[in-house]
C-alpha positions in Angstrom: 229.8 131.4 63.8 233.0 132.4 61.9 231.0 133.4 58.9 228.4 135.3 61.1 231.3 137.2 62.7 232.6 138.2 59.2 229.1 139.4 58.2 228.8 141.4 61.5 232.1 143.2 60.8 231.1 143.9 57.2 227.8 145.3 58.4 229.6 147.7 60.8 231.9 148.8 58.0 229.0 149.4 55.7 227.3 151.4 58.5 230.4 153.5 58.9 230.8 154.1 55.2 227.2 155.2 54.8 227.0 157.3 58.0 230.4 159.0 58.3 230.6 158.9 54.5 228.2 161.7 54.0 229.9 164.1 56.4 233.4 163.1 55.0 232.0 163.8 51.5 230.4 167.0 52.6 233.7 168.1 54.0 235.5 167.2 50.7 233.2 169.6 48.8 232.9 172.2 51.6 235.0 174.9 49.9 233.3 174.3 46.5 229.6 174.6 47.4 229.8 176.9 50.4 231.7 180.1 49.4 230.9 182.7 52.1 231.4 182.6 55.8 227.6 182.3 56.4 227.3 179.5 53.9 230.2 177.6 55.4 228.7 178.0 58.9 225.5 176.5 57.5 227.4 173.7 55.9 229.0 172.7 59.2 225.7 173.1 61.0 224.2 170.6 58.6 226.4 167.8 60.0 226.8 169.3 63.5 224.5 166.9 65.3 225.8 163.8 63.5 229.5 163.8 62.6 231.0 162.6 66.0 228.2 160.1 66.5 228.8 158.6 63.1 232.4 157.9 64.0 231.2 155.5 66.7 230.8 153.0 63.9 234.5 153.2 63.1 235.4 152.6 66.8 232.9 149.8 67.0 234.2 148.0 63.9 237.8 148.2 65.1 236.8 146.9 68.6 234.8 144.1 67.0 237.6 143.1 64.8 239.9 142.9 67.8 237.4 140.8 69.7 236.4 138.4 66.9 239.6 138.1 64.8 242.5 139.3 67.0 245.2 138.0 64.6 243.8 140.0 61.7 243.6 143.1 64.0 247.2 142.7 65.0 248.4 142.1 61.4 246.4 145.1 60.1 247.8 147.5 62.7 251.3 146.2 62.2 251.1 146.7 58.4 249.0 149.9 58.4 250.6 151.5 61.4 251.8 154.7 59.7 248.6 155.1 57.6 246.5 154.6 60.9 248.6 157.4 62.6 247.9 159.7 59.6 244.2 158.8 59.8 244.2 159.6 63.5 245.8 163.0 62.9 243.4 163.8 60.1 240.4 162.8 62.4 241.8 165.2 65.0 242.3 168.1 62.6 238.8 167.5 61.3 237.2 167.5 64.7 239.2 170.6 65.8 238.1 172.4 62.6 234.4 171.8 63.4 234.7 172.7 67.0 237.1 175.6 67.0 236.0 177.4 63.8 233.4 179.6 65.5 235.5 180.6 68.6 236.8 183.8 67.1 235.3 186.5 64.9 238.2 186.4 62.4 238.1 185.7 58.7 241.6 184.4 58.8 240.8 182.1 61.7 237.7 180.7 60.2 239.2 180.4 56.7 242.1 178.4 58.2 239.8 175.9 59.8 237.6 175.7 56.7 240.6 174.6 54.7 241.7 172.2 57.4 238.2 170.7 57.5 238.0 170.2 53.7 241.5 168.8 53.2 241.3 166.4 56.2 237.9 165.1 55.0 239.1 164.6 51.5 242.3 162.8 52.6 240.4 160.6 55.0 238.1 159.4 52.2 241.1 158.8 50.0 243.1 156.9 52.6 240.1 154.7 53.6 239.8 153.8 49.9 243.5 153.1 49.7 243.2 150.8 52.7 240.3 148.9 51.2 242.2 148.6 47.9 245.2 147.0 49.6 243.0 144.6 51.6 241.4 143.4 48.4 244.8 143.2 46.5 246.6 141.6 49.5 249.7 142.6 51.4 253.0 140.8 52.1 252.7 138.6 55.2 255.3 136.4 56.9 254.6 132.9 58.2 253.2 134.4 61.4 250.7 136.6 59.5 252.5 139.9 60.1 253.1 142.6 57.4 256.5 142.6 55.8 256.1 145.3 53.2 256.8 149.1 53.3 254.6 152.2 53.3 255.4 152.8 49.6 254.1 149.3 48.8 250.6 150.4 50.0 250.6 153.3 47.5 250.3 151.0 44.5 248.2 151.9 41.4 245.2 149.7 42.3 244.9 151.0 45.8 245.2 154.6 44.7 242.5 154.1 42.0 240.2 152.7 44.7 241.1 155.7 46.9 240.2 158.2 44.2 237.0 156.2 43.5 236.1 156.3 47.2 236.8 160.1 47.4 234.5 160.8 44.4 231.8 158.4 45.7 231.7 159.9 49.1 231.8 163.4 47.7 228.7 162.6 45.8 227.1 161.1 48.9 228.0 164.2 50.9 226.6 166.5 48.2 223.3 164.5 48.3 223.2 165.0 52.0 223.9 168.7 51.7 221.1 169.0 49.0 218.7 167.3 51.4 219.8 169.0 54.6 220.4 172.6 53.5 218.3 175.3 51.9 218.8 178.3 49.6 221.8 178.8 47.4 224.0 176.2 49.0 221.3 173.6 48.4 221.2 174.6 44.7 225.0 174.2 44.4 224.9 170.9 46.2 222.2 169.7 43.8 224.4 170.6 40.8 227.3 168.7 42.3 225.1 165.7 42.9 224.1 165.8 39.3 227.6 166.1 38.0 229.6 163.7 40.1 227.9 160.5 39.1 229.6 160.7 35.7 233.0 160.9 37.3 232.1 158.1 39.7 231.0 155.9 36.8 234.3 156.3 35.0 236.3 155.3 38.2 233.8 152.5 38.9 234.5 151.0 35.5 238.3 151.4 35.9 238.3 149.9 39.4 236.0 147.0 38.3 238.3 146.2 35.4 241.4 146.3 37.6 239.7 144.1 40.3 238.8 141.5 37.7 242.4 141.4 36.7 244.0 141.4 40.2 241.5 139.3 42.1 240.5 136.0 40.4 237.6 135.4 42.7 235.9 138.6 41.4 235.5 136.8 38.0 232.8 134.5 39.4 229.5 135.5 37.8 227.7 134.8 41.1 229.5 137.9 42.6 228.4 140.3 39.9 225.0 141.0 41.4 226.3 143.5 44.0 228.3 145.6 41.4 225.2 145.6 39.1 223.0 146.9 42.0 225.7 149.6 42.7 225.5 150.7 39.1 221.7 150.8 39.2 221.8 152.9 42.4 224.3 155.3 40.8 221.8 155.8 38.0 219.2 156.5 40.7 221.4 159.3 42.1 221.5 160.9 38.7 217.7 160.6 38.3 216.7 161.6 41.8 214.3 164.5 42.1 215.2 165.6 45.6 218.1 165.4 48.1 216.4 162.6 50.1 216.0 160.4 47.1 219.6 161.1 46.0 220.9 160.3 49.5 219.0 157.0 49.7 220.3 156.0 46.2 223.9 156.9 47.1 223.5 155.0 50.4 222.3 151.9 48.5 225.3 152.3 46.1 227.8 152.3 49.0 226.0 149.4 50.6 226.3 147.4 47.4 230.0 148.3 47.0 230.8 147.2 50.5 228.9 144.0 49.9 230.8 143.4 46.7 234.1 143.9 48.4 233.1 141.6 51.3 231.8 138.8 49.0 235.0 139.0 46.9 237.2 138.6 50.0 235.2 136.0 51.8 236.4 134.0 53.6 239.7 136.0 53.7 240.2 138.9 56.0 243.7 139.9 54.9 245.0 138.1 51.8 248.7 137.5 51.3 250.4 139.2 48.3 251.4 138.0 45.8 250.2 134.5 46.8 249.3 132.5 49.8 246.3 132.0 52.0 246.9 135.0 54.4 244.5 135.4 57.3 240.9 134.2 57.0 237.9 133.8 59.3 239.2 130.5 60.6 243.0 131.0 61.3 242.5 134.5 62.6 239.7 133.6 65.1 240.1 132.7 68.8 238.7 129.5 70.2 235.0 128.8 69.7 234.0 129.8 73.2 235.6 133.2 73.0 234.3 133.8 69.5 230.7 133.0 70.5 230.8 135.3 73.5 232.4 138.2 71.7 230.0 137.8 68.8 226.8 138.1 70.9 228.2 141.0 72.9 229.1 142.8 69.7 225.8 142.0 68.0 223.8 143.4 70.9 225.9 146.6 70.9 225.6 147.0 67.2 221.8 146.6 67.4 221.7 149.2 70.2 223.7 151.7 68.1 221.4 151.2 65.1 218.2 151.7 67.2 219.6 154.8 69.0 221.1 156.2 65.8 217.8 155.8 63.8 215.8 157.5 66.5 218.3 160.3 66.9 218.5 161.0 63.2 214.7 161.0 62.7 214.5 163.7 65.4 217.4 165.8 64.2 216.8 165.7 60.4 213.4 167.4 60.8 215.0 170.9 60.3 216.8 172.1 57.2 219.7 174.5 57.5 219.6 177.8 55.6 221.9 180.8 55.2 219.4 183.4 56.2 
């Protein structure tokens, strides 16, 4: 059951990365591919029905971590408290930018919120990548499993490299979504961005992979190389895609493979200790078996309901493309 709980949380994180990843990525390139007020309105309309629903996955993953592995949840929030507060503020700015932009007919007003939307989206993608990098590398933990480092420790070279990689990968993912979802000139620009970003993503992919092999000994196990290879194949698929839908599917598979690679590299750890030590894993961070079983089945049912509802809603709302006319 402990392993099943780990898989459930990994699946929720993968769902969040794929779903909220495309609107974070679209936000990161918002000022690059949408250049006029009408084009930026269309860009926001493309994610309008989805962005707040996609964030349900983030809330679900955090709640599930709290229910299934409360010690890991407590240690994570004690160590990443300041970054989590920054993430909260960025989520607020991003939501306000989407909701408030159209309230006044003013170029200055709309331009301010366009910049806020783009910067907050890019920083969120970067910080989520930094968090994942630190989890893979490990953080200083005391004997009780609580973080003993500093905020500056979290901004290490490896974590920042993973953060930049996450930003570029999600920007590519968002460009593919914009290519599929929009029409006209902004779709053409999104297509060009989707064609160009895979080269930068590949460079960072190679750098992060090499650093991971050096930092995390478990990653050197050949049995764990399948997921990174599949991620590379999917990245090539993005480059060769003939339309936005195919590019989005390929980028989604790449992100799924990357999350799978990170999860299999960590397993059974949840929060490794740096520079050495066991840290928190799926056994010492879990509650008693009775609580774990009950929490798992409740979380699994909820996750299944979100997947069914989300699939039906997206099929209905993706039928129309957004144009600038």
